[in-house]
ZAFI-676551 format. One line per 10 residues: number of its first residue (from 1); their letters; for each residue x, z, y of N, C-alpha, C. Coordinates in steps of 0.05 Angstrom, whole numbers, m for minus. Layout:
// ZAFI-676551
NUM	a	X Z Y X Z Y X Z Y; ... $
//
This chain:
// ZAFI-676551
1	mkncimvsgk	m1446 743 1366 m1442 717 1354 m1413 712 1347; m1397 720 1367 m1368 717 1363 m1359 735 1340; m1370 758 1338 m1362 776 1316 m1369 764 1289; m1392 752 1287 m1399 739 1261 m1380 717 1254; m1373 701 1275 m1355 679 1269 m1328 689 1260; m1318 711 1272 m1292 722 1265 m1292 734 1237; m1315 747 1230 m1317 757 1203 m1317 735 1182; m1332 714 1187 m1333 692 1168 m1305 679 1166; m1290 677 1187 m1263 664 1186 m1244 681 1170; m1246 708 1172 m1229 725 1156 m1235 723 1127 $
11	krtllacifa	m1261 720 1121 m1269 717 1093 m1257 691 1081; m1259 670 1097 m1248 645 1088 m1218 647 1083; m1204 659 1100 m1175 663 1097 m1169 679 1072; m1184 700 1068 m1180 717 1044 m1184 702 1019; m1206 686 1018 m1212 669 995 m1190 649 989; m1180 637 1011 m1158 617 1007 m1133 630 996; m1127 654 1004 m1103 669 994 m1106 675 964; m1131 685 958 m1136 691 929 m1134 666 912; m1144 644 921 m1143 619 906 m1114 609 903; m1099 612 923 m1071 604 922 m1055 621 902 $
21	alllsgcgas	m1062 647 902 m1048 665 883 m1055 658 854; m1080 651 850 m1088 643 823 m1073 617 814; m1071 598 832 m1057 573 826 m1028 579 819; m1015 595 835 m987 601 830 m982 615 804; m1000 634 797 m997 648 771 m1000 629 748; m1020 610 750 m1024 590 728 m1000 572 725; m990 563 748 m966 545 747 m942 559 735; m939 585 742 m916 600 731 m918 603 701; m943 608 691 m946 610 662 m940 584 648; m949 562 661 m945 536 648 m916 526 650 $
31	skgtgvmeaa	m902 534 671 m875 525 674 m854 542 660; m863 565 650 m845 583 636 m833 569 611; m850 554 597 m840 540 573 m824 516 579; m831 503 602 m816 478 609 m789 484 621; m785 508 630 m759 514 642 m736 511 622; m741 520 597 m721 517 576 m715 488 570; m737 472 570 m733 443 564 m717 430 586; m722 437 612 m707 425 633 m678 433 632; m673 458 625 m645 466 622 m631 452 599; m646 449 577 m634 435 554 m629 406 561 $
41	sdtaaasavq	m648 394 576 m645 366 583 m621 362 602; m618 381 620 m594 380 638 m568 382 622; m568 400 602 m544 403 586 m538 378 570; m559 367 558 m556 342 542 m547 319 560; m558 318 585 m551 296 603 m521 299 611; m513 323 616 m485 327 623 m466 319 601; m474 327 576 m457 320 553 m458 290 547; m481 277 553 m483 248 548 m465 233 566; m462 242 591 m445 228 610 m416 230 600; m409 252 588 m382 256 578 m378 239 553 $
51	ensyadaggy	m398 238 536 m395 224 510 m394 194 514; m404 183 536 m404 154 540 m376 143 542; m357 160 547 m329 151 549 m315 150 523; m328 155 501 m316 156 474 m330 135 457; m316 126 437 m327 106 419 m348 117 401; m342 139 386 m361 152 369 m349 179 361; m363 193 342 m353 220 334 m328 219 318; m321 195 306 m298 193 289 m273 186 304; m274 172 327 m250 165 341 m256 163 370; m240 173 387 m245 175 416 m223 160 431 $
61	amestaeaee	m232 141 448 m213 125 463 m207 138 490; m190 126 506 m184 135 532 m208 131 551; m212 149 570 m236 148 586 m236 124 604; m214 116 615 m213 93 633 m185 83 635; m182 59 646 m155 48 650 m139 64 670; m152 73 690 m139 89 711 m128 115 699; m144 128 682 m135 153 670 m112 148 651; m113 125 636 m91 118 618 m65 114 634; m68 100 657 m44 96 673 m33 123 683; m52 141 691 m43 167 700 m28 182 678 $
71	mdmaaeggss	m38 180 653 m25 194 631 2 181 625; 4 155 628 30 141 624 50 151 644; 41 154 669 59 165 689 68 193 683; 50 208 671 57 236 663 77 235 641; 75 216 622 94 214 601 122 207 611; 123 193 634 149 185 646 159 206 665; 145 229 666 153 249 685 136 250 710; 111 241 707 92 240 730 81 267 736; 55 266 746 43 290 757 19 299 742; 18 296 716 m5 306 700 3 333 689 $
81	pqvqstqrkl	m6 355 700 2 381 691 m8 387 663; m31 376 654 m41 382 628 m23 370 606; m13 346 611 5 333 591 33 347 592; 42 354 616 68 367 619 68 394 605; 46 408 606 45 435 593 42 434 563; 37 409 552 33 406 523 59 395 511; 66 407 488 90 398 474 85 369 464; 106 353 465 103 325 456 95 324 427; 76 307 421 66 303 394 77 276 383; 98 277 367 111 254 356 108 252 326 $
91	irnvtlevet	99 229 317 97 223 288 119 205 280; 137 215 262 160 199 253 156 190 224; 160 164 219 159 153 193 185 137 188; 197 141 164 222 129 157 220 115 130; 230 90 129 230 75 104 260 70 96; 267 79 72 295 77 63 296 61 36; 315 43 34 321 29 9 350 35 2; 355 47 m21 382 55 m28 389 46 m56; 415 45 m61 426 38 m88 441 62 m98; 442 65 m124 457 87 m137 467 78 m164 $
101	etfedllanv	490 88 m171 501 84 m198 493 107 m217; 484 129 m206 475 152 m221 446 158 m214; 428 143 m227 400 144 m220 388 171 m225; 392 183 m248 380 209 m254 389 231 m236; 415 231 m230 426 252 m212 415 251 m184; 413 226 m174 403 223 m146 373 231 m145; 357 223 m165 329 229 m165 325 259 m167; 340 273 m184 338 302 m187 347 316 m161; 368 306 m148 377 318 m123 357 315 m101; 344 292 m99 324 287 m79 300 307 m82 $
111	kkrteqfggy	291 310 m106 269 329 m111 277 358 m105; 301 365 m112 310 392 m107 313 398 m77; 325 379 m62 329 384 m34 303 382 m18; 284 367 m28 257 366 m15 244 393 m16; 246 406 m39 234 433 m41 250 453 m24; 276 450 m23 292 469 m6 285 466 24; 280 442 32 273 437 61 244 445 67; 229 453 48 201 461 53 182 438 52; 190 415 41 172 392 40 160 389 12; 148 366 7 135 361 m18 134 331 m23 $
121	ieesyayngs	132 323 m48 130 295 m55 100 288 m57; 91 271 m39 63 263 m38 56 243 m60; 74 224 m66 69 204 m86 95 196 m99; 95 190 m125 119 184 m139 114 163 m161; 132 144 m163 131 123 m184 160 118 m193; 164 119 m219 191 115 m231 189 97 m255; 208 78 m257 209 59 m279 235 63 m293; 234 69 m319 258 76 m335 273 52 m345; 264 28 m340 280 4 m347 275 m6 m376; 258 8 m391 253 m1 m419 234 m25 m419 $
131	tyygksnrna	242 m45 m435 226 m69 m439 225 m75 m469; 209 m94 m476 207 m102 m504 232 m116 m514; 246 m129 m495 270 m144 m502 296 m129 m498; 295 m104 m488 319 m89 m483 315 m69 m461; 336 m66 m444 335 m46 m423 346 m58 m397; 332 m54 m375 341 m65 m349 346 m42 m330; 353 m48 m305 359 m27 m286 334 m11 m278; 338 14 m274 315 32 m267 311 33 m237; 287 41 m229 280 43 m200 259 64 m197; 256 73 m172 236 94 m166 227 90 m137 $
141	nltiripaqk	201 95 m132 189 95 m105 176 122 m99; 185 135 m78 176 162 m71 164 162 m43; 142 176 m39 131 182 m13 135 212 m8; 153 219 10 161 247 14 153 257 41; 141 281 42 134 294 68 155 316 73; 169 313 95 190 331 103 183 343 130; 188 370 133 184 382 160 200 366 181; 188 362 204 200 345 225 227 355 233; 231 381 235 257 391 243 279 388 222; 271 382 197 291 378 175 295 349 168 $
151	ldefltmvse	282 330 182 283 302 174 311 291 176; 325 295 198 352 284 201 371 295 180; 369 320 173 385 332 153 380 319 125; 354 314 120 347 301 94 358 273 93; 356 258 115 366 230 115 396 230 111; 410 249 123 439 251 119 446 256 90; 431 274 77 436 280 49 432 256 32; 412 240 36 407 216 20 429 195 24; 437 191 49 458 171 55 485 179 43; 490 205 41 516 214 29 516 211 m1 $
161	nsnvisqnes	494 211 m14 493 209 m43 484 182 m54; 482 162 m37 474 135 m46 485 115 m26; 480 89 m33 488 67 m16 462 57 m2; 460 62 25 436 54 40 437 24 46; 417 10 36 415 m19 41 400 m25 67; 379 m11 71 363 m15 96 349 11 103; 345 15 129 332 38 140 315 30 164; 290 37 163 271 31 185 257 56 193; 257 63 219 245 87 229 226 80 252; 202 92 252 182 88 273 173 115 284 $
171	vtdvtlqyvd	170 117 310 161 141 323 137 134 340; 115 149 335 90 145 349 84 169 366; 80 165 392 74 187 410 44 189 413; 32 211 403 3 215 404 m4 238 423; 13 244 441 8 266 460 m17 262 476; m20 238 488 m43 232 505 m69 233 489; m69 222 466 m93 223 449 m100 251 441; m79 267 435 m83 295 427 m95 311 450; m85 308 474 m95 322 497 m124 314 503; m129 288 501 m156 278 506 m176 290 486 $
181	meshkkalva	m169 291 461 m186 302 440 m190 332 444; m170 346 452 m173 375 457 m192 380 480; m190 364 502 m208 368 524 m237 363 516; m241 342 500 m268 337 491 m278 359 472; m260 370 456 m268 392 439 m277 417 455; m263 423 477 m271 445 494 m298 440 506; m304 415 514 m330 409 526 m352 413 505; m347 405 480 m366 408 459 m371 438 453; m350 454 453 m353 482 449 m370 495 471; m365 487 496 m381 498 518 m410 489 515 $
191	eqerllelle	m415 465 507 m443 456 504 m456 471 481; m441 476 460 m453 491 438 m461 519 446; m444 533 461 m451 559 471 m476 559 489; m477 539 506 m501 536 524 m526 531 508; m525 514 487 m548 508 471 m557 533 456; m538 549 447 m545 574 433 m559 594 452; m551 595 477 m564 612 496 m593 603 501; m596 576 504 m622 565 509 m640 569 484; m628 568 460 m644 572 436 m655 600 435; m641 620 445 m651 647 445 m674 651 464 $
201	raetiediit	m675 635 485 m696 637 505 m720 619 499; m717 601 480 m739 582 474 m763 597 462; m788 589 469 m812 602 460 m830 583 444; m829 557 450 m847 538 436 m832 525 413; m847 515 394 m836 501 371 m822 476 379; m833 462 398 m822 437 408 m794 441 420; m792 463 436 m766 469 448 m745 476 426; m753 491 406 m735 499 385 m725 475 369; m743 457 363 m736 433 347 m717 416 363; m722 412 389 m705 395 406 m677 407 408 $
211	lesrlsdvry	m675 433 413 m650 447 416 m634 447 389; m647 451 367 m633 452 341 m623 424 334; m638 403 341 m629 376 336 m603 369 351; m604 376 377 m580 371 393 m556 389 384; m562 413 376 m541 432 367 m528 421 341; m544 409 324 m534 397 299 m515 374 305; m522 357 325 m505 335 332 m479 345 344; m480 365 360 m456 376 373 m438 388 352; m449 402 333 m433 414 312 m420 393 294; m434 372 289 m422 350 273 m398 337 287 $
221	mlesmesqlr	m402 331 313 m380 320 328 m356 339 331; m362 365 333 m341 385 335 m325 387 309; m339 387 287 m325 388 261 m308 363 256; m319 340 264 m304 315 260 m278 315 278; m281 325 302 m258 326 320 m237 346 310; m246 369 300 m227 388 290 m212 377 266; m226 362 249 m213 349 226 m191 329 235; m198 314 255 m178 295 266 m154 309 278; m158 331 291 m137 346 303 m119 358 281; m131 369 260 m116 380 238 m98 358 225 $
231	tmdnqvsyst	m110 334 221 m95 312 209 m72 304 227; m76 303 253 m55 296 271 m33 317 272; m41 343 270 m21 364 269 m4 362 244; m16 355 222 m1 352 197 18 329 199; 10 307 210 28 284 213 51 289 232; 46 306 252 67 313 271 86 333 258; 76 353 244 92 374 233 109 364 209; 98 345 193 112 335 170 116 305 173; 142 297 175 148 268 176 146 256 148; 141 230 147 138 216 122 162 198 117 $
241	vylninevtr	173 200 92 196 184 84 188 168 60; 190 141 62 184 123 40 212 115 28; 218 127 5 245 123 m7 243 105 m32; 258 83 m31 260 65 m54 288 66 m65; 290 75 m91 316 79 m104 319 57 m126; 342 43 m126 348 22 m145 374 29 m159; 374 27 m186 398 32 m201 414 6 m203; 440 8 m198 458 m16 m199 483 m8 m213; 498 m28 m223 524 m23 m235 546 m25 m215; 541 m40 m193 560 m42 m171 545 m41 m144 $
251	ytpvqeqtpw	557 m27 m125 544 m25 m99 546 m52 m83; 525 m57 m68 525 m81 m50 540 m74 m24; 559 m91 m15 573 m85 9 554 m85 33; 556 m65 50 539 m62 73 554 m66 99; 581 m67 98 597 m70 122 606 m99 125; 612 m107 149 621 m135 154 648 m139 142; 652 m161 128 677 m167 114 692 m191 127; 718 m191 125 734 m213 134 732 m237 114; 740 m261 122 738 m284 103 753 m279 76; 777 m267 78 792 m262 53 778 m241 36 $
261	ekiatgfmds	767 m221 49 752 m201 34 727 m213 21; 714 m231 35 691 m245 23 699 m261 m1; 722 m276 1 732 m292 m22 738 m274 m46; 753 m253 m40 761 m235 m62 736 m222 m75; 717 m213 m58 693 m201 m68 676 m220 m84; 674 m245 m74 659 m266 m89 672 m273 m115; 699 m275 m115 713 m281 m140 709 m259 m161; 712 m235 m152 708 m212 m171 679 m211 m181; 661 m217 m163 632 m217 m171 627 m238 m192; 640 m262 m189 636 m283 m208 647 m275 m236 $
271	lfdignglvn	671 m263 m236 682 m254 m261 665 m232 m274; 655 m215 m257 637 m194 m267 612 m205 m278; 600 m225 m265 576 m238 m275 581 m252 m302; 604 m266 m304 610 m280 m329 613 m260 m352; 629 m239 m347 632 m218 m368 605 m205 m375; 590 m199 m354 564 m187 m359 545 m206 m374; 547 m232 m368 531 m252 m382 539 m254 m412; 565 m254 m417 574 m255 m445 565 m231 m461; 568 m208 m448 559 m183 m461 529 m184 m467; 514 m193 m448 485 m195 m452 478 m215 m473 $
281	fgidciinlp	493 m238 m474 488 m258 m494 494 m247 m522; 516 m232 m525 522 m220 m551 501 m200 m559; 492 m184 m539 471 m164 m545 445 m178 m554; 438 m200 m540 414 m215 m547 416 m227 m575; 440 m237 m581 444 m249 m608 441 m228 m630; 452 m205 m626 450 m184 m646 421 m175 m648; 408 m172 m625 380 m163 m626 362 m183 m641; 368 m210 m636 351 m231 m648 362 m241 m674; 382 m227 m686 394 m236 m711 374 m241 m733; 355 m223 m738 335 m229 m759 320 m255 m755 $
291	ylilwavilt	313 m261 m730 300 m286 m725 318 m310 m730; 344 m307 m722 363 m329 m727 366 m334 m757; 369 m313 m773 371 m317 m802 347 m330 m814; 324 m321 m805 299 m333 m815 297 m363 m809; 304 m371 m784 303 m399 m776 325 m415 m791; 348 m403 m796 369 m417 m812 359 m423 m840; 346 m403 m853 336 m408 m880 315 m430 m880; 297 m429 m860 276 m449 m859 287 m477 m855; 307 m480 m837 319 m506 m832 335 m516 m856; 348 m498 m870 362 m506 m895 343 m517 m916 $
301	vvfflirlii	322 m503 m920 302 m512 m940 290 m539 m932; 284 m542 m906 273 m567 m897 293 m590 m901; 319 m584 m895 340 m605 m899 341 m614 m928; 342 m596 m946 344 m603 m975 319 m617 m984; 296 m609 m974 271 m623 m982 271 m651 m972; 280 m656 m948 281 m683 m937 301 m700 m953; 324 m688 m960 344 m703 m976 333 m710 m1004; 319 m692 m1016 308 m697 m1043 287 m718 m1041; 271 m718 m1020 250 m738 m1018 262 m766 m1014; 284 m767 m998 298 m793 m995 309 m804 m1021 $
311	rlvkmvrkkk	321 m787 m1037 331 m795 m1063 309 m805 m1082; 287 m791 m1082 264 m799 m1099 254 m826 m1090; 252 m830 m1063 243 m856 m1053 261 m879 m1062; 288 m874 m1060 307 m895 m1068 304 m901 m1098; 301 m880 m1115 298 m885 m1143 273 m901 m1150; 251 m894 m1137 226 m909 m1141 229 m938 m1133; 243 m943 m1111 246 m971 m1102 264 m986 m1122; 285 m973 m1132 303 m986 m1151 288 m994 m1177; 272 m976 m1187 257 m982 m1211 237 m1005 m1206; 225 m1005 m1183 206 m1027 m1177 221 m1054 m1176 $
321	gvkkekkmpg	245 m1054 m1166 260 m1079 m1165 268 m1089 m1192; 275 m1071 m1210 282 m1080 m1237 258 m1091 m1252; 235 m1079 m1248 211 m1089 m1261 204 m1117 m1251; 208 m1122 m1226 201 m1148 m1214 219 m1170 m1226; 245 m1163 m1229 264 m1183 m1240 256 m1190 m1269; 248 m1170 m1285 240 m1176 m1313 215 m1192 m1314; 198 m1190 m1296 172 m1204 m1296 175 m1233 m1286; 197 m1241 m1274 201 m1268 m1263 202 m1288 m1286; 189 m1314 m1285 189 m1334 m1306 217 m1346 m1311; 223 m1352 m1337 249 m1365 m1344 271 m1345 m1350 $
331	nsagpqpnmm	266 m1321 m1346 288 m1301 m1351 294 m1299 m1381; 273 m1302 m1399 277 m1299 m1427 291 m1323 m1440; 289 m1349 m1429 300 m1373 m1440 329 m1377 m1432; 340 m1361 m1418 368 m1363 m1410 370 m1376 m1383; 394 m1383 m1375 398 m1394 m1348 386 m1422 m1346; 373 m1429 m1324 360 m1454 m1319 380 m1474 m1308; 376 m1501 m1314 394 m1521 m1303 390 m1524 m1273; 411 m1535 m1260 410 m1540 m1231 390 m1562 m1226; 372 m1558 m1207 351 m1578 m1201 363 m1603 m1189; 385 m1601 m1175 396 m1625 m1162 412 m1642 m1181 $
341	tgvspkseek	427 m1629 m1199 444 m1645 m1217 433 m1648 m1245; 414 m1630 m1252 402 m1630 m1279 421 m1619 m1300; 442 m1606 m1292 462 m1595 m1311 459 m1565 m1311; 461 m1554 m1334 459 m1524 m1336 484 m1511 m1326; 482 m1486 m1319 506 m1472 m1309 528 m1470 m1330; 521 m1467 m1355 542 m1465 m1376 558 m1491 m1379; 544 m1514 m1377 558 m1540 m1379 577 m1543 m1356; 568 m1534 m1332 585 m1536 m1309 610 m1519 m1312; 607 m1496 m1324 630 m1479 m1328 650 m1492 m1348; 639 m1505 m1369 656 m1519 m1388 672 m1542 m1375 $
351	kdttmk	659 m1557 m1357 672 m1578 m1342 695 m1568 m1326; 690 m1546 m1313 711 m1534 m1296 735 m1526 m1313; 731 m1515 m1337 753 m1506 m1354 769 m1530 m1364; 755 m1552 m1371 770 m1576 m1382 786 m1589 m1360; 775 m1589 m1335 789 m1601 m1314 814 m1585 m1307; 813 m1560 m1311 836 m1544 m1306 857 m1549 m1328 $
//
């Protein structure tokens, strides 16, 4: 009896082992496809945690205030080895306003020296001073890109060949932003390589579609970041100079003057303005001489017409007065006697003669 019980127990154990083996093989087959998905989801989750610290694919902010403070300490000589090992990224922009008495020579010299320094003119605008009424002072506005190491030499050249009225320079330190973007770029490259490995191991259509979708997003962010880094490198390598050139006949004083110097300069400026005004007035008169002659002829004709009309009016009035006198009663019978005395004017004249 005991032998039968032992045999039946062994059979049950054997059946349980076989059943367990079948279950394990089925689970292995079903989990083989999900393993890729779990790995892809882990990779996406890890990258999502990193991406939450950025604004979007086009611009990336600092990860936290603490990290920003740490980078600021590194900029002051702190303990950030990543920033210390990176060359400072400085963007320099300069705005210059200058005067010149030789406009064409200065403009040609600026263009020539820009090419010699390895730079280029990004934008140019020039006004030759021509107007409908004559000619005024010329001016030009240039946007020049100069290699950063040649910027000071270029500014010295401009100041030596012109009168600098104003100069404004700004320096932007983008080292921290550049380092942050480079670190994010490395993370995206690593994620791209991981996704490519998982894509080679994927077997189901669903896994392939999911991996390719995520890979497309990663590549888009990577290309956008590389474009921003290239733009930043260009801004760092080439400084920007905004140059405004104005043609003048006399330079504007840029140094501090004593009271007597101010009086002398102001007096000479007044004389110069008066002379310049008279010259311009004479030029304007000569330019507008045909109009002046035309208006003189018109005014002369109008004057004589008005004078002729006045004479005609006077003649008409005079004729009307004569006609009225002829039409008055008693004019044909001779002089009438005085109403008060009843004596005619002729008899009164006779009396006066006899009395004399």
